[in-house]
C-alpha positions in Angstrom: -41.8 29.3 -10.2 -40.6 27.8 -6.9 -37.5 29.1 -5.3 -34.5 26.8 -5.7 -32.6 25.9 -2.6 -28.9 26.5 -3.0 -26.5 23.6 -2.4 -25.2 23.5 1.1 -22.5 21.5 3.0 -24.0 18.6 4.8 -22.4 17.5 8.1 -22.6 14.0 9.5 -25.0 15.0 12.2 -27.4 16.2 9.6 -27.6 12.8 7.9 -30.0 10.0 8.7 -28.7 7.3 11.0 -28.7 4.8 8.2 -26.2 6.9 6.2 -24.0 7.3 9.3 -24.0 3.6 9.9 -23.2 3.0 6.2 -20.2 5.4 6.4 -19.1 3.8 9.7 -19.1 0.3 8.2 -17.2 1.5 5.1 -14.6 3.2 7.3 -14.0 0.1 9.4 -13.6 -2.2 6.4 -11.3 0.3 4.6 -9.2 0.7 7.8 -8.7 -3.1 8.1 -7.9 -3.3 4.4 -5.3 -0.5 4.6 -3.8 -2.1 7.7 -3.3 -5.5 6.0 -2.0 -3.8 2.9 0.6 -2.0 5.0 1.6 -5.3 6.7 2.0 -7.0 3.3 4.1 -4.1 2.0 6.3 -4.3 5.1 6.8 -8.1 4.7 7.6 -7.9 1.0 10.1 -5.1 1.2 11.8 -5.2 4.6 15.0 -7.1 5.1 16.3 -6.8 1.6 19.2 -4.8 3.0 19.9 -7.3 5.7 17.9 -5.5 8.4 14.4 -6.9 8.6 13.1 -4.6 11.4 12.4 -1.6 9.1 11.8 -0.6 5.5 14.7 1.5 4.4 15.6 3.5 1.3 18.1 0.7 0.5 15.2 -1.8 0.6 13.3 0.3 -2.0 16.4 0.6 -4.2 17.0 -3.2 -4.2 13.3 -3.9 -4.9 13.1 -1.7 -8.0 16.6 -1.1 -9.1 18.3 -4.3 -7.9 21.6 -4.9 -6.2 25.0 -5.5 -7.6 26.0 -7.3 -4.4 23.6 -10.2 -4.7 21.5 -12.4 -7.0 17.7 -12.3 -7.6 17.4 -15.4 -5.5 19.3 -13.8 -2.6 17.1 -10.7 -2.8 13.9 -12.7 -2.7 15.1 -14.9 0.2 16.1 -11.9 2.2 13.0 -9.9 1.2 9.5 -11.1 0.4 10.3 -14.9 0.8 12.1 -14.5 4.1 9.2 -16.0 6.0 8.7 -19.0 3.8 11.5 -21.1 5.1 13.6 -21.4 8.3 16.8 -19.4 8.7 19.0 -22.5 8.6 17.6 -23.6 5.3 17.8 -20.1 3.9 21.5 -20.0 5.0 22.1 -23.3 3.3 20.7 -22.0 0.0 22.6 -18.7 0.2 25.9 -20.6 1.0 25.3 -22.9 -2.0 24.9 -19.8 -4.2 28.1 -18.3 -2.9 30.0 -21.5 -3.6 29.0 -21.4 -7.2 25.6 -23.2 -7.3 27.0 -26.6 -8.1 24.5 -28.9 -9.8 25.5 -32.1 -7.9 25.1 -30.3 -4.5 21.8 -28.9 -5.8 20.4 -32.4 -6.3 21.7 -33.6 -3.0 21.1 -30.6 -0.6 19.1 -27.8 -2.3 16.3 -29.6 -4.2 14.8 -31.3 -1.2 14.4 -27.9 0.5 12.8 -26.3 -2.6 10.5 -29.3 -3.0 9.3 -29.0 0.6 9.1 -25.2 0.8 8.7 -23.7 -2.7 7.2 -26.0 -5.2 3.6 -25.3 -4.2 4.0 -21.9 -5.9 7.1 -22.1 -8.1 6.4 -25.3 -10.1 6.1 -23.4 -13.4 2.2 -23.2 -13.4 2.1 -19.5 -12.6 3.8 -17.4 -15.4 4.2 -14.5 -13.0 6.4 -16.5 -10.6 9.9 -17.9 -11.3 10.0 -21.6 -12.1 12.3 -23.5 -9.7 11.5 -27.1 -10.6 15.1 -27.9 -11.8 18.6 -26.7 -11.7 18.5 -25.0 -15.1 15.4 -22.9 -14.2 16.9 -22.1 -10.8 20.0 -20.8 -12.4 17.8 -18.2 -14.2 17.4 -16.4 -10.8 20.9 -17.0 -9.7 22.0 -14.0 -11.6 22.7 -10.4 -10.7 19.6 -8.8 -9.3 18.3 -6.0 -11.6 15.2 -5.3 -9.6 11.5 -5.6 -10.6 11.3 -6.1 -14.4 9.4 -3.5 -16.6 6.5 -5.9 -17.4 5.8 -6.6 -13.7 6.0 -2.8 -12.9 3.4 -2.1 -15.6 1.1 -4.9 -14.3 1.4 -3.8 -10.7 1.0 -0.1 -11.7 -2.4 -0.4 -13.2 -3.6 -2.4 -10.2 -2.4 0.2 -7.8 -3.7 3.2 -9.9 -7.2 1.8 -10.2 -7.4 0.3 -6.7 -5.9 3.1 -4.7 -7.9 5.8 -6.7 -11.1 3.9 -5.9 -10.2 3.5 -2.2 -9.3 7.2 -1.7 -12.3 8.3 -3.7 -14.6 6.6 -1.2 -12.5 7.9 1.7 -12.6 11.5 0.5 -16.3 11.4 -0.2 -16.9 10.4 3.4 -14.3 12.9 4.7 -16.0 15.7 2.6 -18.8 15.8 5.2 -16.4 16.5 8.0 -16.1 20.0 9.5 -12.5 21.0 9.0 -11.3 24.6 8.7 -9.6 26.4 7.1 -11.1 25.2 3.9 -7.8 25.3 2.0 -6.4 22.8 4.5 -9.4 20.4 4.0 -8.9 20.6 0.2 -5.2 19.9 0.6 -5.9 16.8 2.7 -8.3 15.6 0.0 -5.8 16.2 -2.8 -2.8 14.7 -1.0 -3.4 11.0 -1.5 -4.0 11.4 -5.3 -0.7 13.4 -5.6 1.1 10.7 -3.6 -0.3 7.9 -5.7 1.0 9.5 -8.9 4.4 10.2 -7.2 4.7 6.7 -5.8 3.9 4.8 -8.9 6.0 7.0 -11.2 8.9 6.8 -8.9 9.1 3.0 -9.2 10.3 3.5 -12.8 12.5 6.5 -12.0 14.3 4.5 -9.2 15.5 2.0 -11.8 17.3 5.0 -13.5 18.2 7.2 -10.6 18.3 5.4 -7.2 17.8 8.5 -5.0 14.2 8.5 -6.3 13.6 5.7 -3.8 13.2 8.5 -1.2 10.2 9.7 -3.2 8.7 6.2 -3.1 9.2 6.0 0.7 8.0 9.5 1.5 5.0 9.5 -0.8 3.9 6.2 0.7 4.3 7.5 4.2 2.4 10.7 3.4 -0.4 8.7 1.7 -0.8 6.6 4.9 -0.9 9.7 7.1 -3.6 11.3 4.9 -5.6 8.1 5.2 -5.2 7.9 8.9 -6.1 11.6 9.4 -9.3 11.4 7.3 -10.3 8.1 9.0 -9.9 9.5 12.5 -11.6 12.8 11.8 -14.5 11.2 10.0 -15.1 8.5 12.6 -14.8 11.0 15.5 -17.3 13.5 14.0 -19.7 10.8 12.9 -20.4 9.7 16.5 -18.3 11.3 19.2 -17.6 15.0 18.5 -20.0 17.7 19.3 -21.9 19.5 16.5 -19.7 22.4 15.3 -21.0 25.8 16.3 -21.6 27.1 12.7 -23.6 23.9 11.9 -25.6 24.2 15.1 -26.3 27.9 14.5 -27.4 27.2 10.9 -29.8 24.5 11.9 -31.2 26.8 14.7 -31.9 29.5 12.1 -33.6 27.0 9.8 -35.8 25.8 12.7 -36.7 29.4 13.6 -37.6 30.3 10.0 -39.9 27.2 9.8 -41.7 28.2 13.0 -42.1 31.8 11.8 -43.5 30.6 8.4 -45.7 28.1 10.1 
């Protein structure tokens, strides 16, 4: 019966070049994807508190729990829809809301803006977007903002849970070939994004009940991004630029020596 070779850790430099090229291309695409996701997240959440330069805890609270100081329309215009129309037109709509959302003024001043800027998406054809095609429908979003509704949270949750788990599974498989010591630290890095995914998604719901949970949303998202960046940089560096770690080089030298002796 032939001797069975025990499983051993395989470093990037012990892989064929085709596998290293495959890992490199995957890392590059994942990096671009994560960067654009971060930009979209920033654009959709920043500015809800009136300060568009950063994402604050208050932005997170308004996104998930709502705001007693404004309507759903105001929150959208200051948040994810801020880039969809000029500031003067936004100010005109917000002033109209503050004056009581008069129907005659809507027909004269507000509807032309909505027709030009909003109707391409908010014409009622998409059930997941508010219908803004007349005054009655518009008044449905000129109400106190209660944050993201439960159905939307459930819909977005399953997308995030499946999508992010798949992304970080691929990233962690690639990172598993990196030489990182101590081993407990490497295992902690691999586990971190999955813990953050669970904390992030669950905290969306808890924030609706207890607004300080917005800190968990913010911190878990930041930690998830840091873990992605760390694994990306370490993997890319060791794939092509870093020297072969001494234990790996010594192990390969022992294998070569044993082959020569047997031969």
